[in-house]
C-alpha positions as semicolon CSV with decimal commas, in nm:
position;residue;x (nm);y (nm);z (nm)
1;M;13,934;6,063;16,550
2;K;14,102;5,960;16,226
3;L;14,034;6,185;15,929
4;F;14,223;6,147;15,603
5;N;14,440;6,432;15,486
6;Q;14,320;6,593;15,164
7;I;14,579;6,565;14,889
8;P;14,683;6,907;14,763
9;G;14,563;6,963;14,407
10;S;14,362;6,641;14,419
11;S;14,110;6,777;14,170
12;S;14,376;6,777;13,901
13;S;14,580;6,479;14,017
14;A;14,543;6,123;13,896
15;I;14,258;5,954;14,080
16;S;14,133;5,600;14,085
17;Y;13,830;5,414;14,203
18;A;14,042;5,226;14,461
19;G;14,163;5,549;14,617
20;L;13,810;5,690;14,627
21;I;13,670;5,378;14,789
22;E;13,941;5,389;15,055
23;K;13,857;5,749;15,140
24;I;13,485;5,673;15,152
25;E;13,549;5,384;15,391
26;I;13,748;5,613;15,623
27;L;13,456;5,854;15,634
28;R;13,210;5,573;15,701
29;S;13,416;5,427;15,985
30;T;13,455;5,772;16,138
31;L;13,080;5,821;16,142
32;R;13,013;5,464;16,259
33;W;13,244;5,462;16,563
34;A;13,238;5,823;16,677
35;S;13,027;5,852;16,992
36;R;13,017;6,227;16,967
37;L;13,124;6,472;16,699
38;E;13,218;6,831;16,766
39;R;13,100;7,097;16,523
40;A;13,453;7,141;16,391
41;D;13,472;6,767;16,316
42;I;13,136;6,776;16,137
43;E;13,246;7,069;15,922
44;K;13,569;6,889;15,837
45;L;13,378;6,575;15,740
46;L;13,147;6,779;15,519
47;R;13,443;6,941;15,347
48;Q;13,598;6,601;15,284
49;A;13,268;6,461;15,158
50;N;13,243;6,753;14,913
51;A;13,601;6,692;14,802
52;L;13,518;6,326;14,739
53;R;13,212;6,425;14,540
54;D;13,422;6,655;14,323
55;E;13,675;6,376;14,263
56;V;13,399;6,134;14,162
57;L;13,256;6,391;13,919
58;N;13,601;6,462;13,776
59;L;13,668;6,093;13,728
60;S;13,330;6,049;13,561
61;H;13,389;6,339;13,324
62;K;13,742;6,220;13,245
63;E;13,609;5,877;13,155
64;R;13,342;6,036;12,937
65;F;13,611;6,243;12,767
66;V;13,818;5,932;12,700
67;Q;13,508;5,761;12,562
68;A;13,419;6,058;12,342
69;A;13,777;6,100;12,220
70;A;13,799;5,730;12,136
71;T;13,471;5,736;11,948
72;E;13,520;5,654;11,583
73;P;13,435;5,935;11,339
74;V;13,069;5,922;11,245
75;P;13,030;5,748;10,908
76;A;12,902;5,978;10,638
77;D;12,614;5,743;10,560
78;R;12,468;5,752;10,915
79;S;12,135;5,931;10,933
80;P;12,090;6,243;11,150
81;G;11,858;6,043;11,376
82;E;12,129;5,780;11,433
83;R;12,386;6,049;11,514
84;R;12,153;6,213;11,767
85;Q;12,072;5,875;11,921
86;A;12,444;5,798;11,952
87;L;12,484;6,118;12,157
88;L;12,188;6,018;12,374
89;D;12,339;5,674;12,428
90;R;12,654;5,842;12,562
91;S;12,444;6,044;12,814
92;F;12,509;6,370;12,630
93;I;12,316;6,663;12,780
94;F;12,145;6,864;12,504
95;E;12,013;7,152;12,722
96;G;11,723;7,202;12,476
97;A;11,928;7,195;12,153
98;F;11,675;7,068;11,898
99;G;11,687;6,935;11,545
100;D;11,873;6,692;11,325
101;N;12,049;6,937;11,096
102;P;12,387;6,779;10,999
103;R;12,580;7,101;11,074
104;L;12,415;7,134;11,414
105;L;12,489;6,769;11,495
106;A;12,851;6,820;11,388
107;A;12,875;7,115;11,631
108;L;12,721;6,905;11,911
109;E;12,962;6,617;11,844
110;M;13,255;6,859;11,858
111;A;13,115;7,012;12,179
112;E;13,097;6,664;12,332
113;K;13,469;6,612;12,279
114;A;13,562;6,964;12,395
115;A;13,334;6,985;12,700
116;P;13,537;6,775;12,952
117;T;13,856;6,969;12,872
118;D;13,951;7,322;12,977
119;L;14,025;7,433;12,620
120;S;13,886;7,769;12,511
121;V;13,591;7,752;12,271
122;L;13,478;8,013;12,018
123;I;13,119;7,986;11,888
124;D;13,015;8,192;11,589
125;G;12,695;8,225;11,393
126;E;12,424;8,476;11,314
127;S;12,251;8,663;11,594
128;G;11,988;8,449;11,764
129;T;12,115;8,107;11,651
130;G;12,158;7,979;12,008
131;K;12,523;8,051;12,085
132;E;12,463;8,095;12,458
133;L;12,264;7,771;12,460
134;M;12,562;7,593;12,301
135;A;12,788;7,744;12,568
136;K;12,556;7,598;12,833
137;V;12,571;7,261;12,655
138;I;12,951;7,268;12,680
139;H;12,934;7,368;13,047
140;A;12,673;7,102;13,134
141;N;12,878;6,822;12,974
142;G;13,209;6,924;13,132
143;A;13,383;6,868;13,463
144;R;13,268;7,212;13,582
145;A;12,895;7,141;13,542
146;E;12,826;7,189;13,914
147;R;13,022;7,515;13,922
148;P;12,909;7,868;13,825
149;F;12,817;7,961;13,467
150;I;12,865;8,337;13,431
151;S;12,743;8,515;13,117
152;V;12,885;8,851;13,006
153;N;12,759;9,060;12,712
154;C;13,077;9,236;12,606
155;G;12,888;9,465;12,367
156;A;12,666;9,602;12,646
157;I;12,947;9,721;12,880
158;P;13,062;10,085;12,845
159;D;13,434;10,114;12,772
160;N;13,502;10,301;13,098
161;L;13,339;10,026;13,306
162;L;13,476;9,726;13,118
163;E;13,774;9,657;13,345
164;S;13,565;9,694;13,661
165;E;13,291;9,468;13,523
166;L;13,530;9,189;13,423
167;F;13,791;9,213;13,700
168;G;13,620;9,398;13,987
169;H;13,738;9,701;14,183
170;K;13,850;9,813;14,526
171;K;13,658;10,060;14,738
172;G;13,745;10,415;14,637
173;A;13,910;10,311;14,308
174;F;13,694;10,565;14,123
175;T;13,393;10,786;14,184
176;G;13,100;10,567;14,282
177;A;13,311;10,273;14,401
178;A;13,155;10,267;14,747
179;S;13,273;9,914;14,833
180;D;13,490;9,629;14,709
181;R;13,329;9,442;14,420
182;K;13,408;9,109;14,257
183;G;13,428;9,100;13,880
184;K;13,283;8,841;13,643
185;F;13,605;8,639;13,629
186;E;13,617;8,603;14,008
187;S;13,249;8,503;14,011
188;A;13,324;8,236;13,749
189;H;13,618;8,092;13,947
190;T;13,625;7,709;13,909
191;G;13,336;7,739;13,661
192;T;13,275;7,875;13,310
193;I;13,268;8,234;13,188
194;F;13,073;8,299;12,868
195;L;13,193;8,609;12,680
196;D;12,912;8,693;12,439
197;E;12,960;8,941;12,152
198;I;13,337;8,920;12,200
199;G;13,385;9,097;11,866
200;E;13,249;9,418;12,023
201;L;13,532;9,431;12,279
202;P;13,752;9,741;12,226
203;L;14,122;9,688;12,157
204;S;14,219;9,813;12,504
205;G;13,989;9,554;12,659
206;Q;14,128;9,283;12,430
207;V;14,481;9,347;12,562
208;K;14,367;9,310;12,924
209;L;14,161;8,998;12,848
210;L;14,456;8,835;12,671
211;R;14,677;8,901;12,974
212;V;14,424;8,731;13,202
213;L;14,393;8,429;12,973
214;E;14,769;8,386;12,966
215;A;14,845;8,452;13,335
216;H;14,525;8,305;13,487
217;E;14,509;8,595;13,730
218;I;14,337;8,931;13,753
219;Q;14,383;9,257;13,937
220;R;14,089;9,454;14,065
221;V;14,077;9,818;13,959
222;G;14,259;10,019;14,227
223;S;14,457;9,720;14,356
224;D;14,807;9,585;14,289
225;E;14,731;9,247;14,440
226;P;14,699;8,966;14,183
227;I;14,412;8,720;14,231
228;A;14,437;8,373;14,078
229;V;14,131;8,273;13,872
230;D;14,049;7,937;13,721
231;A;13,765;7,985;13,473
232;R;13,690;7,795;13,154
233;V;13,639;8,050;12,872
234;V;13,371;8,014;12,606
235;A;13,330;8,311;12,371
236;A;13,072;8,387;12,103
237;T;13,036;8,631;11,817
238;N;12,820;8,701;11,514
239;R;13,112;8,866;11,336
240;N;13,404;8,724;11,136
241;L;13,689;8,761;11,386
242;R;13,948;8,630;11,143
243;K;13,857;8,905;10,899
244;L;13,855;9,164;11,179
245;S;14,204;9,052;11,287
246;V;14,333;9,097;10,931
247;E;14,185;9,448;10,934
248;G;14,354;9,521;11,267
249;R;14,025;9,555;11,459
250;F;14,067;9,237;11,663
251;R;14,392;9,109;11,805
252;E;14,514;8,804;11,616
253;D;14,681;8,653;11,924
254;L;14,354;8,682;12,118
255;F;14,163;8,521;11,831
256;F;14,393;8,218;11,834
257;R;14,379;8,203;12,215
258;L;13,998;8,193;12,209
259;S;13,946;7,966;11,908
260;V;14,131;7,652;12,016
261;I;13,796;7,483;11,949
262;H;13,589;7,668;11,688
263;L;13,218;7,591;11,644
264;T;12,981;7,742;11,388
265;L;12,603;7,730;11,431
266;P;12,387;7,729;11,116
267;P;12,100;7,981;11,086
268;L;11,743;7,867;11,152
269;R;11,650;7,893;10,782
270;E;11,886;7,598;10,726
271;R;11,735;7,405;11,018
272;K;11,369;7,395;10,912
273;D;11,317;7,058;11,083
274;E;11,355;7,234;11,420
275;I;11,074;7,484;11,366
276;P;10,777;7,258;11,460
277;L;10,968;7,141;11,769
278;L;11,037;7,501;11,866
279;F;10,668;7,589;11,817
280;A;10,574;7,328;12,077
281;Y;10,863;7,411;12,313
282;F;10,815;7,788;12,317
283;G;10,435;7,751;12,307
284;D;10,442;7,548;12,630
285;E;10,698;7,787;12,781
286;A;10,484;8,092;12,698
287;A;10,166;7,923;12,826
288;E;10,333;7,846;13,158
289;M;10,457;8,202;13,197
290;L;10,121;8,355;13,096
291;K;9,924;8,106;13,309
292;R;9,707;7,990;13,019
293;R;9,663;7,700;12,780
294;P;9,898;7,675;12,479
295;V;9,761;7,878;12,190
296;K;9,651;7,702;11,870
297;M;9,743;7,826;11,522
298;T;9,528;7,846;11,213
299;P;9,666;7,648;10,917
300;R;9,758;7,963;10,726
301;L;9,948;8,110;11,025
302;R;10,132;7,782;11,074
303;R;10,220;7,765;10,703
304;F;10,351;8,121;10,712
305;L;10,563;8,059;11,023
306;L;10,704;7,737;10,878
307;D;10,812;7,916;10,560
308;Y;10,924;8,246;10,714
309;A;11,299;8,321;10,678
310;Y;11,356;8,428;11,043
311;P;11,634;8,686;11,001
312;G;11,649;8,697;11,384
313;N;11,672;8,316;11,399
314;I;11,559;8,127;11,713
315;R;11,532;8,444;11,920
316;E;11,286;8,594;11,670
317;L;11,080;8,273;11,657
318;R;11,059;8,266;12,037
319;N;10,945;8,628;12,049
320;L;10,680;8,562;11,781
321;I;10,540;8,265;11,976
322;Y;10,531;8,470;12,298
323;R;10,358;8,756;12,113
324;I;10,081;8,549;11,961
325;S;10,038;8,356;12,288
326;C;9,976;8,686;12,464
327;L;9,756;8,857;12,203
328;A;9,546;8,570;12,070
329;G;9,254;8,396;12,233
330;E;9,233;8,019;12,189
331;T;9,349;8,039;11,826
332;A;9,611;8,268;11,671
333;D;9,594;8,390;11,312
334;L;9,788;8,614;11,075
335;E;9,663;8,937;11,233
336;H;9,848;8,852;11,555
337;L;10,186;8,885;11,381
338;P;10,395;9,204;11,413
339;E;10,321;9,476;11,159
340;D;10,675;9,476;11,021
341;I;10,629;9,133;10,863
342;R;10,274;9,195;10,743
343;P;10,374;9,339;10,401
344;A;10,476;8,984;10,310
345;L;10,132;8,870;10,420
346;A;9,965;9,141;10,213
347;A;10,153;9,018;9,907
348;L;10,040;8,662;9,972
349;R;9,679;8,774;10,015
350;G;9,703;8,981;9,698
351;K;9,804;8,674;9,503
352;A;9,520;8,477;9,655
353;D;9,268;8,752;9,571
354;A;9,399;8,765;9,216
355;G;9,343;8,394;9,184
356;E;9,712;8,311;9,145
357;A;9,796;7,959;9,252
358;A;10,123;7,988;9,441
359;S;10,337;7,679;9,397
360;P;10,454;7,510;9,719
361;A;10,802;7,607;9,832
362;S;10,880;7,258;9,960
363;L;10,752;6,901;9,966
364;G;10,646;6,949;10,329
365;E;10,438;7,254;10,235
366;A;10,276;7,064;9,949
367;K;10,185;6,779;10,186
368;R;10,041;7,016;10,444
369;A;9,835;7,200;10,182
370;A;9,707;6,872;10,039
371;S;9,620;6,745;10,388
372;D;9,424;7,061;10,475
373;E;9,240;7,051;10,143
374;A;9,148;6,684;10,193
375;E;9,026;6,755;10,547
376;R;8,809;7,043;10,426
377;A;8,661;6,838;10,143
378;F;8,580;6,553;10,385
379;L;8,399;6,787;10,624
380;E;8,201;6,958;10,348
381;R;8,094;6,626;10,199
382;G;7,997;6,494;10,543
383;L;7,786;6,802;10,619
384;Q;7,617;6,768;10,282
385;E;7,522;6,408;10,361
386;A;7,418;6,496;10,719
387;G;7,195;6,776;10,602
388;G;7,408;7,043;10,764
389;T;7,358;6,899;11,114
390;V;7,681;6,909;11,315
391;A;7,557;6,664;11,578
392;E;7,466;6,409;11,310
393;L;7,802;6,442;11,137
394;A;7,982;6,401;11,470
395;R;7,785;6,081;11,533
396;R;7,861;5,943;11,186
397;I;8,237;5,999;11,204
398;D;8,258;5,913;11,576
399;M;8,405;6,249;11,679
400;N;8,343;6,471;11,979
401;R;8,102;6,746;11,874
402;S;8,310;7,028;12,024
403;H;8,621;6,905;11,845
404;L;8,428;6,889;11,518
405;Q;8,313;7,247;11,566
406;V;8,677;7,351;11,617
407;L;8,768;7,186;11,285
408;L;8,478;7,357;11,108
409;K;8,583;7,692;11,251
410;K;8,943;7,622;11,146
411;H;8,835;7,587;10,782
412;G;8,572;7,864;10,797
413;I;8,290;7,620;10,715
414;Q;7,934;7,728;10,802
415;A;7,714;7,424;10,874
416;K;7,392;7,612;10,792
417;A;7,507;7,646;10,432
418;F;7,460;7,269;10,394
419;R;7,114;7,240;10,540
420;H;6,869;7,082;10,295
421;R;6,598;7,304;10,152
422;E;6,262;7,168;10,062
423;A;6,238;7,105;9,693
424;P;5,982;7,324;9,511
425;P;5,657;7,142;9,415
426;S;5,673;6,992;9,069
427;K;5,438;7,124;8,805
428;A;5,173;6,886;8,672
429;G;5,233;6,799;8,315
């Protein structure tokens, strides 16, 4: 039977649609005319089909890279919505990256251009801003999307285990090494390795990492045999590596090796437009995990969470949503927040008790406050006219009675307070 010979290094060689079609036709004719296939032939065909699939994906990603690279710089007057839509039109995979913050969009646009290449990427930003998510965005939009994505927290590995964790070890290399073990770089071969908290790597580990990045090969602990590795490197840090390199605490040559493409993610307090989207996203995620309906928030809890500074950024917001989803019933309120942020609540309540009218911090807050006040006034006036009867008010405003009761509970309105009392008999003159 005629099977085509795989071209050595075809994944990195120039490929064309004509060549791919020719190979596909050979496979088709083999399957069409073969009366019987031995297992070895089937396995060979499967290997060749997988090789073709990889070539098609590579060609697709290369074309997307050419398209992204040829894209004109985004005009300064284009709105954030137009910039996000332009990414969508180019089939960009967001992996859950929300919001229209200009700095975030700039990082996504840079990631789009970098993703199909094998250039190293350094992502910095405060803790919890979504650096690992951005690394996954780069991986998902690159030629290695179908390959492994291996994440390593460099700050969580003890110094004496660092080399074994990254590069693996041979059986008997040290006490406790009961068998051969692959390291993270071997596991990420042909894929992407994400080195989180790279600024926590000790200097001895930085030297070894630099050697691997330059030679593209590793040696397991206890072995002299080099092993070739092909892994795309994306690193992240919440520290200023340039400053650390000046201070001699981070190797300058490693910094430049890692930061060929340098992305910075803005903190959540500068991306307020994302917060309502994240409420819904994490609320649904928590509800699915807890096997319950998404929790509702009282207006005052929602206002507080919209205006909170989030020093822990997206990670802190996610944890807050999971907490209140677990602790609250159908509706969450201020008391479901962690105690460590309640002093701020106490101060707000103190102002309210003292009769101080706090001015809105933003136009959005002013609109929300005005909307809630208008809704409350409407319900109170309606109950007054309906004689305090919830069923009658529901009929008049064409609203489901149970939903109306939820709104009344939301504003703390007691219907019985609006029931008409009989007027006292008038005195005869």
